[in-house]
C-alpha positions as CSV (number, residue, x, y, z in Angstrom):
1,X,153.6,107.5,283.0
2,X,152.1,104.0,282.4
3,X,150.1,102.1,285.0
4,X,153.1,100.0,286.1
5,X,155.2,103.1,286.7
6,X,152.4,104.6,288.6
7,X,152.0,101.5,290.8
8,X,155.7,101.4,291.4
9,X,155.7,105.0,292.5
10,X,152.8,104.4,294.9
11,X,154.5,101.4,296.4
12,X,157.8,103.1,296.8
13,X,156.1,106.0,298.6
14,X,154.1,103.8,300.9
15,X,155.0,103.2,304.6
16,X,154.2,99.6,304.0
17,X,152.4,97.1,301.8
18,X,149.8,94.6,303.0
19,X,149.5,91.6,300.7
20,X,146.4,89.4,300.9
21,X,146.6,86.1,299.3
22,X,144.4,83.0,299.2
23,X,145.1,79.3,298.9
24,X,148.2,79.6,296.7
25,X,150.5,80.7,299.6
26,X,149.2,78.0,302.0
27,X,149.7,75.3,299.4
28,X,153.3,76.6,298.8
29,X,153.8,76.1,302.5
30,X,152.6,72.5,302.3
31,X,149.0,72.7,303.4
32,X,145.7,73.2,301.6
33,X,143.0,75.2,303.5
34,X,140.3,73.4,301.7
35,X,141.5,69.8,301.8
36,X,141.0,66.8,304.0
37,X,144.4,65.6,302.9
38,X,147.2,63.8,304.7
39,X,148.6,67.1,306.1
40,X,145.2,67.9,307.7
41,X,144.7,64.4,309.0
42,X,148.2,64.3,310.5
43,X,148.3,67.8,312.0
44,X,144.6,68.5,312.8
45,X,143.3,64.9,313.3
46,X,142.2,65.8,316.9
47,X,139.9,68.6,315.6
48,X,138.7,66.3,312.9
49,X,137.7,63.5,315.2
50,X,136.4,65.8,318.0
51,X,134.3,68.2,315.8
52,X,133.9,66.4,312.5
53,X,135.6,69.1,310.5
54,X,137.4,68.1,307.3
55,X,139.5,71.2,306.4
56,X,141.0,74.3,308.0
57,X,138.4,76.6,306.5
58,X,135.6,74.4,307.9
59,X,137.2,74.5,311.3
60,X,137.5,78.3,311.3
61,X,133.8,78.7,310.4
62,X,132.5,76.0,312.7
63,X,129.7,77.2,315.0
64,X,131.3,76.2,318.3
65,X,129.3,76.3,321.5
66,X,131.6,78.6,323.2
67,X,134.4,81.1,322.5
68,X,136.7,78.8,324.4
69,X,136.3,76.1,321.9
70,X,136.7,78.6,319.1
71,X,140.0,79.7,320.7
72,X,141.0,76.0,321.0
73,X,141.0,75.5,317.2
74,X,142.7,78.9,316.6
75,X,145.4,78.0,319.2
76,X,145.8,74.6,317.5
77,X,146.3,76.2,314.1
78,X,148.9,78.6,315.6
79,X,150.6,75.7,317.4
80,X,150.9,73.9,314.1
81,X,152.3,77.1,312.4
82,X,149.3,77.4,310.1
83,X,148.6,81.0,311.0
84,X,151.9,82.8,310.8
85,X,152.2,86.5,310.9
86,X,155.2,88.8,310.7
87,X,154.6,92.0,312.6
88,X,158.1,93.5,312.2
89,X,156.8,96.1,309.8
90,X,153.6,97.0,311.8
């Protein structure tokens, strides 16, 4: 059995598969986690002007003064469909 057959067997026998991906999937959806581009300025401009953040990654790592403000940016990202998760398999 070669490595690909072995991987296929493992995947086929698994209850589920969790795929972690970086910037490529977000760019495919139309936004770049690392860019202060037109998408960020249009959709996250309020965070940009309020906190001086210039990309989604910077916003998620920003040292907010309170958990409430941290939840504020997370809620804003969810509202704008940046953080999407399908739980139908969990």
